[in-house]
C-alpha positions as protocol buffer text, in pm:
chain_id: "A"
residue {
  index: 1
  type: MET
  ca { x: -12772 y: -7686 z: -3681 }
}
residue {
  index: 2
  type: SER
  ca { x: -12555 y: -7879 z: -3919 }
}
residue {
  index: 3
  type: ASN
  ca { x: -12179 y: -7846 z: -3889 }
}
residue {
  index: 4
  type: SER
  ca { x: -12152 y: -7785 z: -4264 }
}
residue {
  index: 5
  type: VAL
  ca { x: -12311 y: -7442 z: -4213 }
}
residue {
  index: 6
  type: PHE
  ca { x: -12002 y: -7337 z: -4021 }
}
residue {
  index: 7
  type: GLN
  ca { x: -11741 y: -7499 z: -4244 }
}
residue {
  index: 8
  type: THR
  ca { x: -11508 y: -7296 z: -4459 }
}
residue {
  index: 9
  type: ARG
  ca { x: -11483 y: -7375 z: -4829 }
}
residue {
  index: 10
  type: ASP
  ca { x: -11147 y: -7543 z: -4764 }
}
residue {
  index: 11
  type: GLN
  ca { x: -11299 y: -7759 z: -4490 }
}
residue {
  index: 12
  type: LYS
  ca { x: -11576 y: -7865 z: -4727 }
}
residue {
  index: 13
  type: PHE
  ca { x: -11322 y: -7943 z: -5000 }
}
residue {
  index: 14
  type: ALA
  ca { x: -11105 y: -8138 z: -4756 }
}
residue {
  index: 15
  type: SER
  ca { x: -11398 y: -8340 z: -4625 }
}
residue {
  index: 16
  type: VAL
  ca { x: -11533 y: -8435 z: -4969 }
}
residue {
  index: 17
  type: ILE
  ca { x: -11191 y: -8507 z: -5118 }
}
residue {
  index: 18
  type: TYR
  ca { x: -11076 y: -8711 z: -4819 }
}
residue {
  index: 19
  type: GLN
  ca { x: -11375 y: -8941 z: -4863 }
}
residue {
  index: 20
  type: GLN
  ca { x: -11308 y: -8970 z: -5238 }
}
residue {
  index: 21
  type: ILE
  ca { x: -10944 y: -9060 z: -5168 }
}
residue {
  index: 22
  type: GLN
  ca { x: -11053 y: -9317 z: -4911 }
}
residue {
  index: 23
  type: ASP
  ca { x: -11270 y: -9478 z: -5180 }
}
residue {
  index: 24
  type: ILE
  ca { x: -10973 y: -9481 z: -5420 }
}
residue {
  index: 25
  type: LYS
  ca { x: -10758 y: -9639 z: -5148 }
}
residue {
  index: 26
  type: GLN
  ca { x: -10986 y: -9946 z: -5172 }
}
residue {
  index: 27
  type: GLN
  ca { x: -10885 y: -9995 z: -5536 }
}
residue {
  index: 28
  type: SER
  ca { x: -10572 y: -10154 z: -5679 }
}
residue {
  index: 29
  type: VAL
  ca { x: -10232 y: -9993 z: -5628 }
}
residue {
  index: 30
  type: ALA
  ca { x: -10215 y: -9919 z: -6003 }
}
residue {
  index: 31
  type: ASN
  ca { x: -10548 y: -9733 z: -5988 }
}
residue {
  index: 32
  type: GLN
  ca { x: -10433 y: -9541 z: -5681 }
}
residue {
  index: 33
  type: LYS
  ca { x: -10114 y: -9442 z: -5858 }
}
residue {
  index: 34
  type: ARG
  ca { x: -10293 y: -9321 z: -6172 }
}
residue {
  index: 35
  type: TYR
  ca { x: -10541 y: -9119 z: -5965 }
}
residue {
  index: 36
  type: GLY
  ca { x: -10263 y: -8970 z: -5750 }
}
residue {
  index: 37
  type: VAL
  ca { x: -10049 y: -8878 z: -6049 }
}
residue {
  index: 38
  type: ILE
  ca { x: -10347 y: -8697 z: -6205 }
}
residue {
  index: 39
  type: ALA
  ca { x: -10389 y: -8505 z: -5878 }
}
residue {
  index: 40
  type: HIS
  ca { x: -10026 y: -8393 z: -5891 }
}
residue {
  index: 41
  type: LYS
  ca { x: -10011 y: -8311 z: -6263 }
}
residue {
  index: 42
  type: LEU
  ca { x: -10345 y: -8140 z: -6328 }
}
residue {
  index: 43
  type: PRO
  ca { x: -10259 y: -7812 z: -6150 }
}
residue {
  index: 44
  type: ILE
  ca { x: -9944 y: -7781 z: -6362 }
}
residue {
  index: 45
  type: LEU
  ca { x: -10144 y: -7849 z: -6678 }
}
residue {
  index: 46
  type: ILE
  ca { x: -10401 y: -7587 z: -6584 }
}
residue {
  index: 47
  type: ARG
  ca { x: -10135 y: -7325 z: -6517 }
}
residue {
  index: 48
  type: THR
  ca { x: -9947 y: -7393 z: -6840 }
}
residue {
  index: 49
  type: ALA
  ca { x: -10229 y: -7467 z: -7085 }
}
residue {
  index: 50
  type: GLY
  ca { x: -10542 y: -7325 z: -6922 }
}
residue {
  index: 51
  type: LEU
  ca { x: -10839 y: -7495 z: -6763 }
}
residue {
  index: 52
  type: ALA
  ca { x: -11028 y: -7602 z: -7074 }
}
residue {
  index: 53
  type: GLN
  ca { x: -10721 y: -7749 z: -7246 }
}
residue {
  index: 54
  type: ALA
  ca { x: -10611 y: -7931 z: -6930 }
}
residue {
  index: 55
  type: LEU
  ca { x: -10956 y: -8084 z: -6880 }
}
residue {
  index: 56
  type: VAL
  ca { x: -10974 y: -8186 z: -7246 }
}
residue {
  index: 57
  type: PHE
  ca { x: -10635 y: -8355 z: -7211 }
}
residue {
  index: 58
  type: ILE
  ca { x: -10740 y: -8548 z: -6899 }
}
residue {
  index: 59
  type: SER
  ca { x: -11066 y: -8645 z: -7067 }
}
residue {
  index: 60
  type: SER
  ca { x: -10881 y: -8762 z: -7378 }
}
residue {
  index: 61
  type: ARG
  ca { x: -10672 y: -9000 z: -7165 }
}
residue {
  index: 62
  type: SER
  ca { x: -10989 y: -9169 z: -7041 }
}
residue {
  index: 63
  type: LYS
  ca { x: -11072 y: -9513 z: -7170 }
}
residue {
  index: 64
  type: LYS
  ca { x: -11434 y: -9477 z: -7053 }
}
residue {
  index: 65
  type: LYS
  ca { x: -11571 y: -9489 z: -7406 }
}
residue {
  index: 66
  type: GLU
  ca { x: -11377 y: -9806 z: -7485 }
}
residue {
  index: 67
  type: LEU
  ca { x: -11453 y: -9986 z: -7160 }
}
residue {
  index: 68
  type: GLY
  ca { x: -11805 y: -9861 z: -7098 }
}
residue {
  index: 69
  type: LYS
  ca { x: -11713 y: -9769 z: -6741 }
}
residue {
  index: 70
  type: ASP
  ca { x: -11524 y: -9507 z: -6544 }
}
residue {
  index: 71
  type: ASP
  ca { x: -11147 y: -9521 z: -6529 }
}
residue {
  index: 72
  type: GLU
  ca { x: -10925 y: -9305 z: -6308 }
}
residue {
  index: 73
  type: PHE
  ca { x: -10924 y: -9015 z: -6555 }
}
residue {
  index: 74
  type: SER
  ca { x: -11301 y: -8990 z: -6591 }
}
residue {
  index: 75
  type: LEU
  ca { x: -11350 y: -9069 z: -6221 }
}
residue {
  index: 76
  type: PHE
  ca { x: -11115 y: -8786 z: -6128 }
}
residue {
  index: 77
  type: LEU
  ca { x: -11314 y: -8542 z: -6344 }
}
residue {
  index: 78
  type: THR
  ca { x: -11639 y: -8666 z: -6188 }
}
residue {
  index: 79
  type: HIS
  ca { x: -11495 y: -8624 z: -5839 }
}
residue {
  index: 80
  type: LEU
  ca { x: -11366 y: -8277 z: -5922 }
}
residue {
  index: 81
  type: THR
  ca { x: -11706 y: -8172 z: -6055 }
}
residue {
  index: 82
  type: LYS
  ca { x: -11878 y: -8291 z: -5736 }
}
residue {
  index: 83
  type: THR
  ca { x: -11617 y: -8130 z: -5514 }
}
residue {
  index: 84
  type: ILE
  ca { x: -11654 y: -7782 z: -5658 }
}
residue {
  index: 85
  type: ASN
  ca { x: -12030 y: -7833 z: -5679 }
}
residue {
  index: 86
  type: ILE
  ca { x: -12094 y: -7764 z: -6046 }
}
residue {
  index: 87
  type: ASP
  ca { x: -12429 y: -7882 z: -6177 }
}
residue {
  index: 88
  type: THR
  ca { x: -12311 y: -8051 z: -6496 }
}
residue {
  index: 89
  type: SER
  ca { x: -12250 y: -8402 z: -6618 }
}
residue {
  index: 90
  type: ASP
  ca { x: -11958 y: -8289 z: -6838 }
}
residue {
  index: 91
  type: ILE
  ca { x: -11711 y: -8051 z: -6677 }
}
residue {
  index: 92
  type: VAL
  ca { x: -11509 y: -8036 z: -6999 }
}
residue {
  index: 93
  type: GLU
  ca { x: -11803 y: -7907 z: -7203 }
}
residue {
  index: 94
  type: TYR
  ca { x: -11896 y: -7671 z: -6921 }
}
residue {
  index: 95
  type: ALA
  ca { x: -11544 y: -7522 z: -6911 }
}
residue {
  index: 96
  type: ILE
  ca { x: -11544 y: -7475 z: -7288 }
}
residue {
  index: 97
  type: LYS
  ca { x: -11885 y: -7303 z: -7306 }
}
residue {
  index: 98
  type: VAL
  ca { x: -11900 y: -7096 z: -6985 }
}
residue {
  index: 99
  type: ASP
  ca { x: -11854 y: -6717 z: -6995 }
}
residue {
  index: 100
  type: LEU
  ca { x: -11521 y: -6561 z: -6895 }
}
residue {
  index: 101
  type: SER
  ca { x: -11613 y: -6463 z: -6538 }
}
residue {
  index: 102
  type: LYS
  ca { x: -11742 y: -6812 z: -6456 }
}
residue {
  index: 103
  type: TYR
  ca { x: -11442 y: -6965 z: -6633 }
}
residue {
  index: 104
  type: MET
  ca { x: -11206 y: -6766 z: -6412 }
}
residue {
  index: 105
  type: TYR
  ca { x: -11410 y: -6852 z: -6103 }
}
residue {
  index: 106
  type: ILE
  ca { x: -11416 y: -7228 z: -6164 }
}
residue {
  index: 107
  type: THR
  ca { x: -11047 y: -7223 z: -6256 }
}
residue {
  index: 108
  type: GLN
  ca { x: -10970 y: -7081 z: -5912 }
}
residue {
  index: 109
  type: GLN
  ca { x: -11212 y: -7321 z: -5742 }
}
residue {
  index: 110
  type: ILE
  ca { x: -11051 y: -7618 z: -5917 }
}
residue {
  index: 111
  type: LEU
  ca { x: -10697 y: -7504 z: -5836 }
}
residue {
  index: 112
  type: ASP
  ca { x: -10795 y: -7461 z: -5470 }
}
residue {
  index: 113
  type: ALA
  ca { x: -10955 y: -7807 z: -5462 }
}
residue {
  index: 114
  type: LEU
  ca { x: -10653 y: -7961 z: -5633 }
}
residue {
  index: 115
  type: LEU
  ca { x: -10435 y: -7858 z: -5338 }
}
residue {
  index: 116
  type: TRP
  ca { x: -10636 y: -8100 z: -5127 }
}
residue {
  index: 117
  type: TYR
  ca { x: -10624 y: -8374 z: -5392 }
}
residue {
  index: 118
  type: LYS
  ca { x: -10245 y: -8339 z: -5403 }
}
residue {
  index: 119
  type: ARG
  ca { x: -10210 y: -8341 z: -5024 }
}
residue {
  index: 120
  type: PHE
  ca { x: -10426 y: -8651 z: -4981 }
}
residue {
  index: 121
  type: ALA
  ca { x: -10270 y: -8829 z: -5280 }
}
residue {
  index: 122
  type: GLN
  ca { x: -9937 y: -8787 z: -5109 }
}
residue {
  index: 123
  type: SER
  ca { x: -10039 y: -8848 z: -4746 }
}
residue {
  index: 124
  type: VAL
  ca { x: -10308 y: -9116 z: -4789 }
}
residue {
  index: 125
  type: LEU
  ca { x: -10214 y: -9288 z: -5116 }
}
residue {
  index: 126
  type: GLY
  ca { x: -9838 y: -9238 z: -5087 }
}
residue {
  index: 127
  type: ILE
  ca { x: -9807 y: -9090 z: -5437 }
}
residue {
  index: 128
  type: GLU
  ca { x: -9519 y: -8846 z: -5471 }
}
residue {
  index: 129
  type: PRO
  ca { x: -9510 y: -8544 z: -5706 }
}
residue {
  index: 130
  type: THR
  ca { x: -9224 y: -8709 z: -5897 }
}
residue {
  index: 131
  type: ASP
  ca { x: -9423 y: -9027 z: -5970 }
}
residue {
  index: 132
  type: GLN
  ca { x: -9529 y: -9079 z: -6329 }
}
residue {
  index: 133
  type: LEU
  ca { x: -9785 y: -9284 z: -6512 }
}
residue {
  index: 134
  type: ASP
  ca { x: -9636 y: -9605 z: -6646 }
}
residue {
  index: 135
  type: ASP
  ca { x: -9676 y: -9490 z: -7007 }
}
residue {
  index: 136
  type: GLU
  ca { x: -9482 y: -9170 z: -6933 }
}
residue {
  index: 137
  type: GLN
  ca { x: -9168 y: -9349 z: -6820 }
}
residue {
  index: 138
  type: GLY
  ca { x: -9055 y: -9450 z: -7166 }
}
residue {
  index: 139
  type: ASP
  ca { x: -9112 y: -9817 z: -7086 }
}
residue {
  index: 140
  type: LYS
  ca { x: -9387 y: -9872 z: -7342 }
}
residue {
  index: 141
  type: GLU
  ca { x: -9417 y: -10224 z: -7461 }
}
């Protein structure tokens, strides 16, 4: 039998997220920092604004449409979608349209997964909760 049959949800989250973080670790330090800061800030956004608004905000920061490729914001949303195992290509649209019971369920799933993103961002990428994105530091050029 496969070991995954006997894994808890947290073990599954940890395993998937650890691999995602390892992939991010192969990118530039700036990309690692952006990804790690998202991991630290998204739970706070969800708790203060709600899931849909937080996901819309993260999506709005993405430059995917401009660049024609994934950036850290869109990549984080893609990773999060895969981690909590939602069958959708757009987690933002899903969160906006889903019924209340599913909305509450995925909110809890995402918050639980984000604990692992935060832990690995700190332990593997070295990103601290107090770190900020460069454009949040008031040093805009």
